[in-house]
C-alpha angles and dihedrals in degrees: 000000000000109000133191136197117246121188121198118192113196099201107173148314132233135204098007116174111232113235118255120249127043096337096077092137105075115218099167131198130175134224120204133185143163090187115037089219091063111049123173128195140197127229116268114267106235102189111023097080108180091002105050123182119209109153090189122155125213125193121215127188104212136168116259089249089064088070099044119127091238095047125114091204116134144176108234121213128192121189118208138188106234112240092196118215097321108044134044115255113258124226111243099178149314136240129193114209107205101206095201090066089068095055091213095171089060096047129083106274118253092023114119123231110216123208145161124218133186118256114231114214121217087259089064096250125123113243123159136000134259117215115205146148130222121202133180106217123207093202144010133194116274089246090057091047091050090052090048090054088064099039130015093232135043135179117230089219089064092043088058096047119096102218131155088257089058094049092052090053097051115092118240114267113271118243091221118077094210092054090048092052091047091054092046092055095046114110136164122246121189090338097313134102119250137186118224128185093209120099095207096091126141118284103210125130142177141050139277132249140216129223125194110238124174111256122248125182115253130211138227120272114284099183133025128182117170128187112205 
């Protein structure tokens, strides 16, 4: 199956409404997924309140049909107010990013499409805006490709972290310098391995993670602004 690399950058949100009850101080985080079995989340914003900033990028491996102009495929986003260690996190609102609206197959590759969509509260009303970018990537690092072989979605923040899990996944260093250089210059383009002579490849590493979040139905897009 022909697969593509889709990057979603959850940049920020504006004008969110804090949930009622004990979680009156809004420390928001977002959860995104293309496949409900592989959900990714941002860190909690500690200071933005109703206007959180995340600027976290998620990478999805999707079939080419996912990006087609007539496709109804979407990346779902849920925004939560963090409950900390004592309270459950409260749902603030949801957004459904309809990928076909961005016409990524018709755009220049590796060029982000920026947009802002309304956030739908659990009550059904629109309140607040989610700012994000969608990008169709032509290549990713070999470490990201290895992570996507195990799970269809990965967070860049996890790729950059040096955890014991990462060290277990990395192969032992090769005793031969030419083999090491060959591995260093290997990248993945549109789901296939390539060899490059340049040494200016990406320097990302690690794997993604999943976190179980209760499901909440998402709605169709209500606003769409795209800068081309």
